[in-house]
N, C-alpha and C positions, 0 to 999 in steps of 0.2 A: 504494500500500500504506500509506503513512504517513497519508494523510488518513483512510483507513478505520480504522486503528488509533486515531487521535485521536478519531474518532466513537465507537468502542467504549469508550474510556476515559471520555469524557464521559458516555455512557449509563450505564456502571457506577457512576460517582460521583454520579448523580442521587439515589441512596439517601441521600446525606449532605445533601441539600437545599442545595447550594452557593449562596451569594449572588453569588459571582464565581468563575470558573474559567478559567485560561489554561494551554494545553498547547503546548509548543514541541518540535518534532522536532529532536533533537540528533544524529541519525544521521550527519550529515556529519562530525561530530567523531570518529567511531569507524570510519571506513572501513578495512577490512583487519583489524579486530578480530574474532577468531573468534566471539565471542559475538554479534556483530551479526547473524549469519545466523539466529539462533534467535529474534529479536525486536528491537523497536526500542528506541532510547535516547530518553527524553523528560524534559523539565523541566516540572514541574507546580507551579502556583501556585493555591491554592484557599483560599477564605474561606467558613467555615461555622459556624453556631451549634453544630453537632454536636461541635465541638472544645472547647466550654466546659468548664472544669474538668479538661482532659486535658493532661498534659505533652507536650512535643514528641515524645518517643519513642512515647507512646501514641497520638498523632495519626497518626504514621507507621504504626503497627501497624494502626490502624483503616482507613487507606487501603489498606494491603496486603491486609488481610482482605476489604475491599470489592471489590478488584480481583483476588481470588484466582485465578480461572481465567485471566484475562488475563495475570497474572504468570507463568503456566506456559506461555503460548503466544505472546502478542503483544508482551509487554514484557520486554526483557532488562535494562534499567536505568531507574530512575526517580529523578530528583532532585526533592525535595519541599520546598515552602514552604507550610505549613499554618497559617492564622491564623483567629482569630475576628473578627467585625466590630469589636469594641471595641479590637482591637489595631492597627487601621489608622490 
């Protein structure tokens, strides 16, 4: 299930033309948590030119909007690191 969800997340984020994307399943940290049954817990690190000129909060909002349907079904929690290539 986790591998499928990671593929779905990567596919959804293709719209942001990421230069680099890493997704880590953190579900093992939330075993027994009631919300874990409704979707996975993931750590996302993404680098994209799409974040140029955006504050961190607006970068996160853009990611949440891009993953809208997955946030309702496949993702329960998402930890985000969003940078532009010039910030590396």
